[in-house]
N, C-alpha and C positions, 0 to 999 in steps of 0.2 A: 452745695447745699448745707445748712448750718445743721451741725451734729447734734445741736441741744433741742431741734425742732422734732416733735413726734414723727412727722413724716413732712415728704414734699408732694405738693399735688402741682405738675406742670401741666397746662390746658391752653386750649385755643381753637380758632375754626379752621386753622390749616393743619392737619394732621403730619404733615411732611415738616415744616417748621417745630411742631410739639414733639416729635419723636427725634428729631436732629438734638434740640436741646436736652431732650430727656437722657439722649445716651450720653451726652458731654457730662451730666450730673452723677449719671450711673457711674461713669468711668472715675469719677471723683471719691464716690462714697466706698467703690470696692478695692481703691488701690492700696489700703492696707489690710485686705482680706485676702490670704493667699489660697487658704482652703476653696477649691471651687463647690464644695458641698454647703459654704457659707454663702455663696451666691445663687439667689433663686428667682427666676422670672416666670410671671403667671399670664396667661393670654386673658385680657380683659373684654376682647371682643364678643359680643352677645347680641344676637337676634330675637331672644325671646326669655321670660322669666326664668324658665328652666335653666339656660346657660348663664343668665346672671348668678343664679344659685351657685352654679359649679364654679365660676370665675371666684366668686366672692369665699367660696369654702374653701378654693385652692388656696387663696390669699393668707386667710385667716390661719389655715394650718401651716403654711410656711411660716408665719409670723410666730407661732406658737412651738414651732418645732426647731429647737436648736442643734447645730452640728455637732457631731459625735467628738469632734477635735475643733478645739477654738472656742473662745468666749464671745464672740461676735457674728453677726449676721447681717447681709443685706436683701430685701424683697423688693422687686420690681412689679407691680401689677401693671401691665403695659396695653396700648392701644383700647383704652376703656371706651366704650360707645354706649354705655346706659345711663350717663350724665345729661343726656341730650334732651331735648323738648321733642320726643318721639313716643311711638305708641308703645315700645319696650320702655324707654325711660320713664312713662307716666305711671305705668302699670303697679297696681298694689304690690305684688309680688315682688317687683323690683326695689320699690321704696322699703320694703320691709329688709330686704336684702342689704340695701344700702345702710340702712340703720345700724345692722348688725355688723358691719363692716367698720362704720364709724365708731361703735362701742369698742371693738378691738383697738383701733387706733389709738383712742383715747387714753387706754391702759399701756399702751408700748413704752417701753424703757428705750430711748434713743441710744443710751449707752452701750446697748447689747444687740438690738434691732434697729436698722436704718432701714424706713421704708419709703419707696419712691411709687408714685402713680402718674401715669400719663395718659391724658384723656381728649378726645377731639370728636365732634365739639361738645361744648357744654352749654346748659342753660344757667346763666348767672342770676336768673329772677328767683330760683328754688332757694329754699331753707336749707336744703342739703350743701349747697355750693357755699352758703353764706356759713354753714357748719365748719366746712372746710377751711374757709378764711379764718376763723375765730380760733381754731384749735392745733393749725399746723403752719406750715409754709407754702402758700400759693404763688405760683408764677404764671401770669397769663400772658401768652405770646400772641403778638398781633394787635396790640391795644394802640397802636397808631391809627390815625383817622385815613391815612393813605397806606393802602398795600404797598406803594412804591417805597415808602419811608423804610419797610421792613425789609425789602428786598435789596438795597442799595448797600446796606452793612452786610448782608447775607453774601453776594456777589464779591463784595470786596474780602472778606474772610476766606471764601472759597478760592478766590484767585491767589490769594496769598499761600494758600497750601498747595496750590498747583503751580508756583514759582512763576506765575505770569501777572500781568497789570492789564487793566481795562481803561481804554481812553473814555472819558467823561461821555461823549456821544455814542461810543459803543456800549456802555451800561445803559443809558437810557434807550437806546433803539432795542435791546435786547429784552429790556421790561415790557416795552410796548409790543413787541412782537410774540412775546410767550403769554401775553395777557394776564399778568400779574401771578402767574402759576409758578409756585417756589420750587416745586421739584423739577419741573420744565427747565427753570432758568439754571439750576445747579448742573442738570444732564447736559444742557446745551453749551454750558461754559465749558464741562470737561471735554465736550467733542472738539470747541474751538482751541483748548489748550492742547488736545492730542493732534490736532491739525497743524496747529503752529511749528510742532517739534522743536527743530534746531532753528527754525527761520527767525526766531528772535523770541523776545519776552512780551511785546506789546500787542493786545488784539484791538484792533482799530474798528471804527464803525463800518468801514467798508467789508471787514471780515463778516461782522454781523450780517449785514444787508445780503450778501453772498452767500451764505452757508447756513443761516438759520432760516428755517420755515415758518410762517405766521402760523400761530394756533388760535381758536376759538374765535372770539369778536374781531382779532386781527386778521384771520383770514382773507386772502384774494388782495392783499396789498399791491400787487402789481398792476391790476385793472384801475383801481383806485387813483395809485401814483399816477398812471398815465392819463387818465382823465382829467384830474385836476392840476395837471401840467399843462394841459391844453393842447395835447400833442394827440391829434385824430390817429394818424397811422398806428402809433405805437399802442391806442385805446383798442382800435381794431385787431390786433395782432394779439393783445393780451386777452381779450373776450374769446377769440379764437384758442388759444391756448387753453383758457379756462373749461370750454366744452369739449377740447380735445381729450382733456384730462378725465372727463366723464362727471364733472360738476354739474349741478343744477343751476338755473338762472337766479334763483330766490335769496340765496346767500350773497351772490354778487351785488344783487339790488339792494339788500339790505346794507351790506358794507359801504355801497355809495350814498344812499340814504343817511346813514349813521355819520358818515363825514362831512356830508353836506350839512346838516343839521349844526355841527359845529362850527363850520365856515360861516353859517348864517349868524350865529351868536359872535364870533369873533369880528364879523364885518360889522356888525351891530357897535361893539365895543370900541373897534378903530375908529368908527365914524362919530363916535360920542368923544373921543378923545381920552377914552379910559384907559387905553394901552398903545403902545407904540407896534411899528411892523415887526421889530425885535424885541418882545417884552422879556423882561428877567422875571424870575419867580417872584420878586419881593413886589413886582408889579402887578402880577397876576393876584398875589394875594389882597393887595391893596383893592383893586377890582372886585374881588371876591367879596370883601367885607362890605363893600357898597351896594352890590347886586344879587348877594347869595339868598337874601330875604324872599327872592322872587321864586325861587328854585324849591321852597318847603323845607322841611327837617331831613329829607333823606340826605345820606352820605354815599350811597351804592354810587359804584362808577356807571355812568350813562351817558348817552351821547347826546340825552336832552338837559343835561348840566354840564356847562361847559368847565366848571369849576372842579368837577370831580375827575377832571383829566390830568394825565401827567403833563408837568408846565413845559418841559422840554418837547414833549410832542406838540403841546399847544404853540409854542414858538416857531417849529416847522410848519404848521398849518396856517399861521399867520403870513407867511409868504403867500400861500394860495388864496386865502381869503382877500388879500389887498389886490390880487388880480383880477376879481369878478366882482362887479357892481351888486349891491344888495339885491336889487331886482332880477339880474339874471340868476343868482343863486338861488331865489324862490321860485324862478321859473323852473330849474332844473329839478327841485324838488317835487313841481308839478309834472315833470317828464318821467320821473322814476316811478310817480303813481299811477301815470298811463301806460308805462311799461308793464307794471305789475298785473293790469287789467289784461293787457294785449297778451301775455304769456299764458292766462286762463282760457283766453279765447283761441290761442293759437298755440298750445302746448307742445306740438312737434316743431316749431320754429323759433325756439327760445332764444337761439344765438341770432338770427335773422333780427328778431324783435331789439336784442339789446344793441345791435350794430346799427340798427334804423335810429334808436336811441342816441346814440352817440353821436351820430351824423348830424341830426337836428340839432343836439346840444353844442357840438364843436363844428360843425361844418360850416358855418355862417362866418361873417366878418368879425 
């Protein structure tokens, strides 16, 4: 944090990344303030305008009250939630309190009081946010177009702290399995490092594959891996394990459909000569520049947009895409839709429906 700034605001869409960065900044600004009474933290989480008033009031009081001993103080208003595009964030009472806070911040003497604010999420369209940019130091975490580009350095940094290293493939598979969740990425990395123990310093791709469960949209990896490996016995076993664990058919079918959509797009790109069976990141970026206009302006991760996916993951999927003719991938999508209809008609026979679907898709020549 630059001590000449009246305050620093750390913000972004991922609260874990924001708080992690804010903790680092806080450690820096309190490093020369030995008096614990000169270090004050205020909870900025608020569910309504009354709670916003309490948080802002506490922050202003902390800024204006100097410690009995010492001539410097640090104040951290943390976990701020009322700068978001929400009912509470838009409330008139909230806007008045934010204006009140800004008036206090504008008169801060950074030589005696160092103020840190951390907020997630924030509405960057609002004039209140622009005021923070104009009058202090604002650090927005997660500016990168791709969440993966934020996670790679995060994992590398955390691995360094833990005294381990990640193979490139291990990093990419971990990112894919945790579905871009920064908090989960760090927790799973710590788990892997603990498991590794004295066995070595390198976390391999096989370790991630065996020890990290898939989360969110990445769920049900095994059945999809088995299906698109064209291995019918493995697929039937994976389907059985899925239902034995008590899961429903719909998420598994959704996962199969999502992967198949990506394979259809990759197969088209392969047939067009836009990419090769082992595309590197630059080749995918070139293809993206050529075809991205067909997907609209959205940069959200979606199976409907092949260019929104992890490049390493797409490289793996190209092997599967190359194994099937485009016509067959389109037939798969029709079969998955047929299965959705069947489970509505036979809700007590969901496993049988999926087994029948697998046999129809993979049981022929």
